[in-house]
N, C-alpha and C positions, 0 to 999 in steps of 0.2 A: 398278267403281263410278264413276259419272259425276261429274266435278268441275265440270260446266258450271253457271254461275250462272243463276238464273231470269231471264227477259227483262227484267223491271222492274228488278231489281238491276243487271243488266248495263247497261241504259240509263241508270240513275242514275249509275253509275260513269263511263260515257263522257261524260255531261253534266258531271260534276265536272271531268274532264280538259279538256273544251272550255272551261269557265269559267276554269280555271287558265291555259289557253293564251291566251285573250283578255286576261286580266289581265297575264300575262307580256309579251305583245306591247306593251301600252301602256308598261310600265316600260322595256323595251328601247329603244323608240322615244324615250322621254323622255331616256334616257341618250345615245343615239346622235346625236340632233339638237340637243343643247345646243351643239355646235360643228360638227356635220356637216350634210349636205344631205338634205332630204326626198326629192329626186329619186333620189339614190343609195340611200337607205333603201328607197324603193319598188321600185326595180329589183332590188336584192339580195333583198328580201323575196319578191317575186313569183317570182324565179328559184328560190328555195328551195322555194316552194309547188309549182312545176311539177316540179322535180327529185325531190321526195319523193313526189308523187302520180301523175304521168302514167306513168312507166315501169312501176310495178307494175300499174296499171290496164290498160295496153296489153297486158301479158302475161297477166294473169288472165282478162280478158274476151275475148281473141282466140279466134275471128275475128268473133264476132257481138256488136257493141257496142250493138245496140238503138237506134240513132240514126236519126231521120227528119230531113229538112231543117228542119221546123218546130221540132222539139225542139232541134236544134243551135243554131238561131237564138235560141231562148228562153234556153238555157244561156249562150250568148255574151252576150246582152243582160244577163243576171244578173251575169256577170263584169264587164262594163263599168260597170254601175251600182253593185254592191256591193263588188267587189274593186278597182276603179279610182277612180271618183268618190268613193265613200264613204271609201275608205282614204286617199286624198290629203287629204281634208278632216279625217279623224281625225288623221293624222300632223301636219298643219299646226297643228291645234288643240292637240294634245299638246305640240308644240314651243312654241307661243305661250302657252297658259294652263295647261298641265300635265295630267298623266295623271288625277289624282284629280278634276279638274273636267270633263274631256272625257268620260270613260267614262259617268258617269250621264246626261248629256244625250244621248249617242249611244244609250244603252240605251232611251231613250224611243221608239225606232223602232216599237215595238208600237202606239203611239198613231197613228203615220203609217199603218201597215198597216190599223188599224181604220177610220180616216177614209177611206182609199182604198176599202175594202170597202163603206162606206156610199155613196160617190159612184158607184163603177163597178159594183159587184156588187149594189146595191140591198139591202144588209143594213141592219138597224135598230140604233140605239144604245139599249141598255137603261140603266136607272138605275144599275146596277152599273158599266157601261162609263163612264158620265159621271162617277161618283165617282172611278174610277181616273184618268181624264183630268185632272180637276181637281187631284188629288193630284200628278200628274206636272208639270203646268204650274206649280203653286205651288213645288214643290221645285226645278225648273229655274230659276225666278226667284231663289230663294235662292242657288243655286250661282253664278249670274251676279253677284249682288250681292257675294258673298264674293270672287269674282275681281276685280271692280272695286276693292274696298277694298284687296286685296293689292297690286294694281298701282299704287295711288296715283291711280287715275283719279277724276274727279268722281263723287260718289255720286248719280247721277241715273238715271232709267229709260232715257234714251237711251244713256248709257254702258254700263249693264248689258246692254241689248239688243245692243249692238255685240259684246260678248263671246260672244254666243250664235250668231253667224252661221255660223262654221265647223262646230261640232258639230251644229247644227241641220241644216245642209246634209248632213252625214254621215248623220244620222238619216233625212232625207228620201230620199236615194238608196238607203240600205240598206233602207228600207221597201218599195221597188219590187222588190227581189231575190226575196223569197219568192213573189210573184205570178208572176214569170217562171219560177221553179223549178217551181211547181205546173203550169204549162203544159207544161214539158218532161217532168216525171215522168208526166203524164197520158198521154203517148204510149208509156209502157212502158219508158222508158230506165232501166237500172240506176242506183242511187243514186250509186255512185262514178264511173261513166262520166260522169254529169252533172257531178259535181264536177271531174273532169279537164278536160272541155270548158270549163267556167266559168273555171277557173284559166288554161288555155292562152290563151283569148280575152283575158283580162285582161292577161296578160303581153305578148302580141303587141300588143294595142291600146295599152298604156301605152308600150311601147318605141318603137312607131311614132310616137306623139305627141311623145315626148322627142326622137327623131331629127329630126323635122321642125322642132321648135321651136328646139333649140340643139345637136343632135348628141348621139349616145350618149357616155357617159363613156368616156374613154380608159383603157387599163390603168394608166396613171400615176395617174389620178384614184382608181381603186380601191386602188392601191398606197398612195396617200396616206391613204386612209381606214383601211387596215390599219395604217399607220405611226402614226397618231394614236389608234388604238384603237377607232375608230368601226365598222369593218367587223365586229368581233365582235358589236357590239350589233345591227347590221343582220341578220346571220345569225341571231342569237338571236331577233329579232322574226319572221323568216321561219319558223324552226322552231316557235316558239310559235304563230304564226298557223296553220301547217299542222296542228298538234296540235288547235287549236280547231276548225278546219273539219272535219277527219276525225272528231273526237269528236262534233261537232254532227250531221253527216250520219248517222253510225253510230248515235247515240242515238235519233234519230227513226225509224231503220229498225227498231229492235227494241223500243222502249218507247213508251207513250202520251205525247201532248203534255203532259198534265197532270202527268207526272213530269219530263219534260225541261225544259220552259220555266221553272218556278220556279228550278231549279238554275242554268240558264244566266243568268238575270237577277240572280244573285248576283255576277256579274263586277264591277260597279262597286264593291261593298263589298270584294272581293278586291283591286281596284286601290288603293283607299284603304289597306288593310292593307299591301300590298306597298310602297306609296309611303312609308309611315311606316317600314317596316323597312329598305328598301334605297336610297331616294333621299335625297340630301343635303337638308337643310332649306331651303337657298337655292333649290333647284329646286322643292320641293313643301312648302307650308305647309298642313297638314291641321288644320282647326279642328273643334271639336265640332259647330258648325252645319253644316259641310260633310258630316260623317259622317251627321248626322240627315237632311239633304237627300238624300244618296245612298241611304239606307235607304228614304226615302219614294218615290224613283223606282223602286226595286226592287219595293216593294209595289204601287205604282200600275201598273207595267208587267205584273206577274203578274196583277193583277185584269183589266186590259184584255185580256191574251192569253188568259186562260182562261174569261172570262165570256161568250164568244160562243156 
């Protein structure tokens, strides 16, 4: 008797794991960067991604990885955009304004992808698309205002907008990632080979950037992170992020987008819940208005994602 789950059920389960992974990554980064370095968090997180994904993929798909030069370039570009630029902006925003405020704004990346499709792929915006976009924009504005009030900043549109810069940058760069991934997969590259190339390019690219800018962290630096307890949070973020990426790629490989996307977009609400449960109130102040705004972003993002 087969115990295999139907594809849709398996995809939903994998999407839940992915959403939990994304939420966990935000919480771990919030804990680790309260006294630690975003650079160290990035390096450790990317190293965990590569260590957990690349060796198994290298063995399982040997000797034919199904890579063409164009596909490799597309996956590498996706890694630099989504796993380096976007992740740096996410980590900095999480450190600065908190996990529960960053996650919903970054989740609006579906809006970015929809607009890019209109501009570059000549797709059209439907009235349902527009409704979802309006909902996202209004909700993100509410989140920004909440952040400004919490930080004691002047309650003005200019101050509110300033808080959006990092998470909006993260959403913009993350919105580029699926377009590049689509190019790579169109060449016939297996799903997890693409993921391995993407993560490897991200790790090498970010390490090279840090080395040129100020030198790679010394063993003493990482030992210091271990001593003050931050290394465990960096590793936790790396493991959680890997779980999210593997779950996301695997879910899309076995289940329809209409099943996977709504579950993934629940991540901001999971972040809010985990923030309440595990983060000290001095780090995260979760208000009813923030919860409502996060829920609105989730609904708007699902509408934009699935109404094409």
